[in-house]
C-alpha positions in Angstrom: -87.1 -177.0 -27.7 -85.9 -174.6 -30.4 -85.1 -174.8 -34.1 -81.7 -173.7 -35.1 -80.6 -172.6 -38.6 -76.8 -172.6 -38.8 -75.1 -170.5 -41.5 -71.4 -171.0 -42.3 -68.8 -168.5 -43.5 -66.5 -168.0 -46.5 -65.1 -171.2 -48.1 -66.9 -173.5 -45.8 -70.1 -175.6 -45.9 -72.7 -176.9 -43.6 -70.3 -179.7 -42.6 -68.4 -177.4 -40.3 -71.3 -177.4 -37.8 -71.4 -181.2 -37.4 -70.3 -181.3 -33.8 -72.5 -178.4 -32.7 -75.5 -179.8 -34.6 -75.1 -183.2 -33.0 -74.8 -181.7 -29.5 -77.9 -179.6 -30.0 -79.9 -182.4 -31.5 -78.9 -184.7 -28.6 -80.5 -182.1 -26.3 -83.8 -182.3 -28.3 -83.4 -179.3 -30.6 -84.0 -179.3 -34.3 -81.0 -178.2 -36.3 -80.6 -177.3 -40.0 -77.1 -176.5 -41.3 -77.5 -174.6 -44.6 -75.1 -175.1 -47.5 -74.6 -171.7 -49.1 -73.9 -171.5 -52.8 -71.3 -168.8 -52.0 -72.0 -167.1 -55.4 -73.1 -163.8 -53.9 -74.9 -162.3 -50.9 -78.3 -162.2 -52.6 -78.0 -165.9 -53.5 -76.8 -166.9 -50.0 -79.5 -165.0 -48.2 -82.1 -166.5 -50.5 -80.9 -170.0 -49.6 -81.3 -169.2 -45.9 -84.7 -167.5 -46.4 -85.9 -170.6 -48.4 -84.9 -172.8 -45.5 -86.8 -170.8 -43.0 -89.8 -170.7 -45.3 -89.8 -174.5 -45.5 -89.6 -174.9 -41.8 -92.7 -172.8 -41.2 -91.9 -172.0 -37.5 -89.7 -169.6 -35.5 -86.0 -170.2 -35.7 -82.8 -169.2 -33.9 -80.7 -167.9 -36.8 -76.9 -168.4 -36.3 -74.3 -166.9 -38.5 -70.5 -167.5 -38.4 -68.0 -165.1 -40.0 -69.4 -164.0 -43.5 -72.5 -165.8 -42.4 -73.3 -162.7 -40.3 -73.9 -160.7 -43.4 -76.1 -163.5 -44.7 -78.3 -163.8 -41.6 -78.7 -160.0 -41.5 -80.0 -160.0 -45.0 -82.1 -163.1 -44.6 -83.8 -162.0 -41.4 -84.7 -158.5 -42.7 -88.5 -158.0 -42.5 -89.2 -161.5 -41.1 -91.3 -162.2 -38.0 -90.2 -165.9 -37.6 -86.7 -165.3 -36.4 -86.7 -165.4 -32.6 -83.0 -164.6 -32.0 -79.9 -163.8 -34.1 -76.5 -165.2 -33.0 -73.3 -163.8 -34.6 -70.3 -166.0 -34.0 -67.0 -164.1 -34.8 -69.3 -162.7 -37.5 -69.8 -159.6 -39.6 -72.5 -157.6 -37.8 -72.2 -154.4 -39.7 -74.4 -151.4 -40.5 -76.9 -151.5 -43.4 -74.7 -149.4 -45.7 -71.3 -150.6 -44.6 -68.9 -152.8 -46.5 -66.9 -155.5 -44.7 -63.6 -154.8 -46.5 -63.7 -151.0 -45.7 -64.5 -151.7 -42.0 -61.8 -154.3 -41.7 -59.3 -151.7 -42.9 -59.8 -149.8 -39.7 -58.4 -152.6 -37.6 -55.0 -154.5 -37.5 -54.6 -157.0 -40.3 -55.1 -160.7 -39.6 -53.5 -163.8 -41.0 -56.5 -164.2 -43.3 -56.1 -160.7 -44.6 -52.5 -161.5 -45.5 -52.9 -165.0 -46.9 -56.1 -165.2 -48.9 -55.9 -165.1 -52.7 -58.3 -164.0 -55.4 -58.3 -166.0 -58.7 -58.6 -164.7 -62.2 -62.3 -165.6 -62.1 -62.8 -163.4 -59.0 -63.0 -166.3 -56.4 -61.6 -166.1 -52.9 -59.3 -169.0 -52.1 -56.9 -169.9 -49.3 -54.3 -172.7 -49.4 -54.7 -175.4 -46.7 -51.7 -174.4 -44.6 -52.8 -170.8 -44.4 -56.3 -172.0 -43.6 -55.1 -174.0 -40.6 -53.3 -170.9 -39.4 -56.1 -168.5 -39.8 -59.3 -170.5 -39.3 -58.3 -173.4 -37.0 -55.2 -172.2 -35.0 -56.6 -173.5 -31.7 -58.0 -176.8 -33.1 -56.6 -180.3 -32.9 -54.1 -180.6 -35.8 -55.8 -183.6 -37.5 -59.3 -181.9 -37.3 -57.8 -178.6 -38.7 -56.1 -180.3 -41.6 -59.2 -182.3 -42.5 -61.4 -179.2 -42.4 -58.9 -177.2 -44.5 -59.0 -179.9 -47.2 -62.8 -179.4 -47.6 -62.7 -175.7 -48.2 -64.1 -174.3 -51.5 -63.8 -171.0 -53.5 -66.1 -168.1 -52.7 -67.1 -165.3 -55.0 -65.7 -161.9 -54.1 -69.2 -160.7 -54.8 -70.2 -162.0 -51.4 -68.3 -159.2 -49.7 -68.8 -156.4 -52.3 -72.3 -155.2 -51.4 -74.0 -153.9 -48.2 -76.7 -155.9 -46.5 -79.2 -153.1 -46.5 -80.5 -154.4 -43.2 -80.1 -154.0 -39.4 -82.5 -156.7 -38.1 -81.0 -156.6 -34.6 -82.9 -153.3 -34.0 -86.1 -155.4 -33.6 -84.9 -159.0 -33.1 -83.0 -160.0 -30.0 -79.3 -160.7 -30.7 -76.2 -162.2 -29.2 -72.6 -161.7 -30.3 -69.9 -164.3 -29.6 -66.4 -162.8 -29.6 -63.6 -165.2 -30.4 -60.5 -163.8 -28.6 -57.8 -165.7 -30.5 -59.3 -165.2 -34.0 -56.8 -164.8 -36.9 -59.5 -164.1 -39.5 -61.7 -161.3 -38.1 -59.6 -159.3 -35.6 -61.0 -159.5 -32.0 -61.0 -155.7 -31.8 -63.2 -155.6 -34.9 -65.5 -158.2 -33.3 -65.8 -156.2 -30.1 -66.7 -153.0 -32.0 -69.4 -154.9 -34.0 -70.7 -156.6 -30.9 -71.8 -153.2 -29.5 -74.9 -153.6 -31.8 -76.0 -156.9 -30.0 -78.3 -157.1 -27.0 -75.7 -159.3 -25.2 -72.1 -160.4 -25.8 -70.4 -163.6 -24.9 -66.6 -164.3 -25.3 -64.7 -167.5 -26.0 -61.0 -167.8 -25.6 -60.5 -169.5 -28.9 -59.9 -169.2 -32.6 -62.2 -168.4 -35.5 -63.9 -171.8 -35.5 -65.3 -172.5 -32.0 -67.6 -175.2 -33.5 -64.4 -177.3 -33.8 -62.0 -175.9 -31.2 -64.5 -175.5 -28.2 -67.7 -177.1 -29.4 -69.0 -177.7 -25.8 -68.6 -174.1 -24.8 -70.3 -172.9 -28.0 -73.2 -175.3 -27.5 -73.8 -174.0 -24.0 -74.1 -170.5 -25.3 -76.6 -171.5 -28.0 -78.7 -173.4 -25.4 -78.6 -170.3 -23.2 -79.9 -168.3 -26.2 -82.6 -170.9 -26.9 -83.8 -170.7 -23.4 -84.3 -166.9 -23.7 -85.9 -167.0 -27.1 
C-alpha cells in the first residue's frame, strides 16, 4: 500500500479531496490532504515538505492546479517522493512563470472572472467559481464547494519554482479535457514533461466530478511506484 500526499490548488483547501481520500483509504492506502496557507509559494511548499518529513516514508505526491507548482518545489532534492502526479496542474520549467505561460494559450473562464483585491489577494465569486472550477459537477456539490473558497495571495503565482523534479522522479500528468481554469491545450503542452499522460473528459475538479476515474488513475500510479 502507498502513502498519498494530496495538495490542493488556489482558493481551495484539503477538504476538496474528501471523496478521493476516502476511496483511497478504503483500498488500504494512507492519505494526507494538506491545507496550504496560500500565502506564497515558499510557505506552501514548506507546508508540504513538513508533512512529508513527519511521515518519514516514501510518498506519492499529488498536486492539483496551482498545487503543481507546490509539489515541484517541495519535491526538489528529496529522495522520499516515489511518484509525482499533476492533475490539471502547473508543471512548468524551473524558471517559468505561470501567468506568462498562460498568455500563450486561449483565455479560460477563470482568466476572465478572477479578481485581485486591494491587499493583493486572488478571489472569485461563487457563481464564477461554479462555472470555471466545477462546470461538470453536480450543481449542489459545486455550489457547496464554491461557498468554501478562500482568498489566495498573488505571490503564489509570482515566482518560479526553481525546480524540475520530474527529471529524476517518475511522473504522471492528468489532462482534464473540459477544464475552464487551465486551458486543456496548455495542459497538453505541460504534460510533455511527464513520463506518462492520462486524460479525463471532465472539468478542473475531477475529485468532485469523476472521483472514481481519478481514484483508478491514482491506484495505477501507486502500483507502479
